[in-house]
C-alpha positions in Angstrom: 13.6 -44.7 15.4 11.3 -43.9 12.7 9.5 -40.7 12.8 5.7 -40.7 13.5 3.7 -39.0 11.0 1.7 -36.3 12.7 -2.1 -36.5 12.9 -2.7 -33.2 11.1 -1.4 -34.8 7.9 -4.8 -37.0 7.9 -7.1 -34.3 8.2 -9.2 -33.4 5.0 -11.2 -30.3 4.4 -12.1 -27.9 1.7 -9.4 -26.8 -0.6 -7.8 -23.2 0.4 -9.4 -20.3 -1.3 -7.6 -17.0 -0.9 -9.3 -14.1 0.3 -9.7 -11.5 -2.7 -12.0 -8.6 -3.4 -11.8 -6.4 -6.3 -11.4 -2.7 -5.6 -12.8 -0.8 -8.3 -10.2 2.2 -8.1 -12.2 5.6 -9.2 -10.8 8.9 -8.7 -12.6 9.6 -5.7 -11.0 6.6 -3.9 -7.7 7.4 -5.1 -7.8 10.9 -3.7 -9.2 9.8 -0.5 -6.6 7.2 -0.2 -3.8 9.5 -0.9 -5.2 12.2 1.5 -5.6 9.3 4.2 -1.9 8.6 3.8 -0.5 11.9 3.2 -2.2 14.0 5.9 -0.5 12.0 8.9 2.7 11.9 6.9 2.7 15.6 6.1 1.7 16.1 10.0 4.5 13.8 11.2 6.9 15.9 9.2 5.8 19.2 10.3 5.9 18.2 13.9 9.6 17.1 13.6 10.4 20.7 12.7 13.9 20.3 14.0 14.9 18.7 10.8 16.0 21.0 8.0 13.6 22.4 5.6 15.4 20.6 2.6 14.9 17.2 4.3 11.3 18.2 5.0 10.8 19.0 1.3 12.4 15.7 0.0 10.3 13.6 2.5 7.1 15.3 1.3 8.3 15.7 -2.5 9.2 11.9 -3.0 6.2 10.2 -2.2 4.0 13.0 -4.0 6.2 12.4 -7.0 6.1 8.7 -6.8 2.1 8.7 -6.4 2.0 11.3 -9.4 4.2 8.8 -11.4 2.0 5.8 -10.6 -1.2 7.9 -11.6 0.2 8.8 -14.7 1.2 5.1 -15.8 -2.2 4.0 -14.6 -3.8 6.7 -16.8 -1.8 5.9 -19.7 -2.0 2.1 -19.6 -5.5 1.5 -18.4 -7.1 0.9 -21.8 -4.5 -1.5 -23.2 
């Protein structure tokens, strides 16, 4: 039995345009986003106080170090 082509193949419309909005990253927006992410994360780590202090330090320290490294890379390469 030959396959029937679906009706959807015959529809035509406008070409797809992905939604893209440029975000102008300023120092204020970077700090606000960091606080928006960091405050609930730190609160969750503090509430889970049954974990060791070393693990809590690692859970807080790694994201802070990652953000600091990303900011350093951004500040060094933004004028290239």
